N, C-alpha and C positions, 0 to 999 in steps of 0.2 A: 503492501500500499504505498503511496506518494506521499499521501497527508493524511492526518485525522479529520481535516477538517478543510474545506473546501466553501470559499466565499465568491459569489459570481455577483462581480458588482463591488466598484471603489469609492464610491459616494460616501454619505455621511453614515448609511447604515452599514453598507458594509463596512467601513475601517473600524465603528464600532464595533462589529460583530471579531473583527478579526482581534480587535485590541483586548476584547474579553476572552475570545478563544484562546490567544497566546497565554494570559495572563492565567489562564486555568491548565497552563502545561501542554495544551494542545498544538502538534504540528499543524503548521496554519498558514495557508496562502490565498490570497484575494486577488483573483483576477476581472479584468478589467480591458476591458476592445479599444480603449485609447488613455487619456490621463486621467487618472483616479482625481473623483474629486465629485463628479456628478453634475448636476444642473445647478447648483449652486455654486460654481466656478464664476458663473456669470453673475451673481447678485453683487453688487458693489456696496450693499452697507445690510447686514441681517442685524435686525433690531430685537428679536423674541428670543433668540438664544442666550440662556442664563449662562449669568459669568460676565460679564460684556455690556457693563453700563452705561456706553456709549456707541454700540453698536458692533460690528464685526463684517469685513467682507468676504465671501464666502472665496475666494481666491488665498484668503489666508488662515479661514479657518480650516477648511477640507484638505492642505500640504500640510496643517499641525494637527491632526488628527491621523494621518498616514506616518507621521512620524511616531508619533507617541506608540504607535501599533507595531512599529515595524522594530523600537526600541524594547519593544513587550516579545519579541520574537519572532510575528508573524513575515510574512513574505510578500510581497508584491509582484507581480508579473502581468504583464501589457500579452491579452492572449483574447482573440473572440473564442466567446463561446458556440459552437454548433450545435451540442445536443448532449443530453445526460441520460443516462440509462444506468439499470441497476447491476453489479456486478453478477457472476456467477453464486458467489457467497455471499458475506454482508458487506453492505455498503453500495457505492456510486460509482461510474468511470464518468468522467466527464471530458467530453469531446472538444476539441479545440482547433482550431487552425494548426495549431505546432505540435501536435499529437496530443494523445489522450493522459490523463489524470486520474488516479484513483483516489478516493476519499471514503472516510467511517462516516463522516454525515455532508451534507449540502445545505448551505445556507445561499439562497436567491436572493439575495438585493441589487436586483438590475434597473430597476427604478423604470420610469417612463420615459414616454415620447409624446410630444406635444401633437393632439389632434386635428386634423388637418378639416380645413372647410369645405374642402371638394365642393368648389366653384370653378366657373374656366379660367383660366390665365394662371390659376394657383403653381400647376405644376413647373409651369415655362418658364415662370418669375423666383422658383427658389431660390435663395441665395442673389438675387438682384434685385433686391428692393423689399422679399419678403423675410426678417429676420425674427429670429427669439432671443437677441439678448441686446438690451437699450446699452446697457455698461459697454459692450461692443463695436454698437454700430452706431449709437447715440451721437456721437461727433460728428461723425458725417454729414448727419443732417440740421448742421447748426445753421437756424434762423430762417426754417422752411417747416412744411407741415407735414404731419406725421401720421398716422392713424392705429390705433390701439383696437384690438374685439374682444372684448369680455368685461366681465367685473368682480372678478375676485381678486385673492391677493395677489397674485401673480401680475394679472394686468393693472392694477392700483400702483403695483410697486415701479413698473415698467414705465406706467405714462407718468410718476414722477420724477422717475430717472430720465426719460427722456423732454421731459418739461423743462432741463437747464441747459439744455441745447436747441431746442426745437423754440421757433416762433408760435407754433401752434401744435397742441396734440387733440384729436379728436376720436375721442374715446366712445366707440359703437357698442351699445348695448341692447338686445332683443327684450329687456325689462324695462321695470317702471322703478329701480331703485338700486343701489351699488350693492353689493352681499360681500365685501371684503371688511378686513376688522373695524373697527371704527376708527383707530388711528389716521388708518389708512384712507377710510374714506373721507374722514373731515380735512385732509390735507389736497386730497384731491377735487375735494367743494372749495376750498376755496384760494385754489391755484389761477391765476389769471392766464395762464398760457395752456388750459384743459377747458377744452368745451364737451359736454355730454351728448350724443345723441340717443336718447332713450327711446324703444321701440322701434329699433334700426336693427338692419341687417345688411350685410356685403354680401351681394349676388352674384361680383365680379372682381375681378382683378387685372387694370388697365395697362396697355405698355406692349412695346415689341419685344426691345432689346432690353430695355428695364422696366421698370414699376413707374408708374406715373399717375396711377391714379387709380378710386374703387369707385363701383356703382351701389349706392347704399340705397336699399329702399325703405320707405317707410311701412310697419306693418299695419297700422291702423287704416291708412289713406288707400294703400297700395302701389302710391307714387312712388320714382324711382328719380335719385340725379345723379350727374358723374362729380365726384370729390377729387379736386387735383390734392395728389398727395407724394412727397419722394421716399414712404415707404410704411408699411403694414407689418404691425406686429402681433399677430393671433396667439390669446392666449383663450382657449374655448373649452378648456381640461386636456384628457392626454389619455395615454393608452399604456399598458402596463406591458414591460420588453418582457416577451415571455415565448416568442416564436419560435426558439430553442427546446422549448419544455414539449412540443407536440398538443396530445391529447392526452400525455401521462397526469396529470394531477387537473382538479376540478379549476375552472377560471367563471368570474364574473362576466357581464355583457361588455367591461370593456375590459377584457383581457390579464385583469389582477387575479392573484392567487389567492382563492380560500384557505383560510389557517384560524384553529383556534386562537384562545388565548395567549398559548404558549410558543406561537409561532410554527406550529405543527402543521404540515399538509397530510393528507389522509396515509401516504407512504412513509412508511417507518427511515426515520434517518434524514428527510427530505422536509427542510422548513422554510420559509419565506419574510422574509425582514421589508420594514420601509414603504414607498409606495409601490412598490409593486403588488405589496399586500393588498386584499381587497379589504374595503372599508377603514384604509389608512388614512388620518386627517394631515396626510402628506405636508407638516411642519418638521422643521427640521429638530427639534429638540424629541417629537416623537418618533422619527426616523429613527434616532441613535438610542431610546430606549426599547425600541422593536432589536436592532442588532444587537444591542445588549441583549435582550429576554432569549433571544435564538441561540445564541453564544453558551450559555448558561443551558439552556435547553438540550444544547447538544452534546455539550458535556455530561452533562447526567445520562445520557441513551448512550455514550459512549464509555463510560463508567459501569452504566447496570443493563444496558443492554433491554432495556424493557422502552416498547411503544405502545401506551397504554392503547387498547381499543376505543375508549373514549374520545381521543385525538380524533378518529378516525366518524366515530360518530356525530361528534362536535362539525367539523366540517360539513358533514354530510347536509347536517340540519340547517347551516348558513347557507351552503349553495342552493 
């Protein structure tokens, strides 16, 4: 067996799981297809992670978590996971582009990917005016107009980030009220640079070589208009990054994994943590807690060899 615990995903949930697994004395590998850190790397200021009175940048927090886990003995590897399957005996085989790894327990912390709008022009203009990182691309659109779609925490945070650069940020939301934390909602409503279009949707992304605007439709009247904009930042939810699992475990309608309270799936030795897990609140501190819980549960499983039937029953009931 290559490792006792293999973790798929190097974001906050994965890095925390790696830290706790290593601190419990388990040989641990954390795999990620890109730079470890996940989506939080693009957040310039995280204000609700305990211990940072003035907030902390994602590109500071995530590497610090990884370094802490490495100091505890965890190994981080860049590897794209293609599939996982149970071994002939106990444990799991994790197939990667660089070859297979075996583990006694696997923690899936692969996170999520932004949901697409599914409108004309979106595929053509991905990366050419359509972005999911305000801190990365915001300065490019200084003094211009940009559009943000959504009303949750992610959309509000990105709108506030963009308001530091753009002349106007148009926030498009199909509902009649913002849905994020009160702190972010208040700041958005108070920002002179942010205009909110309630009861509206984007039906089309406009442009040839680069995005030039969007077509916005008012849901009440049905009328549409073209809005000139240099960039579009959609935040309409996300889908679990679980394609490599196939139909091996129960997934919800958004491709997220059903678990019980101890992060166990219905399959012995396979756990999930973070926003790849169904019903996760997807806050940094919560996914860190998921990672810690999953690692402790994995350690107990490796020690005792028991996977209570209650775990499978709980997962089945949830699904």
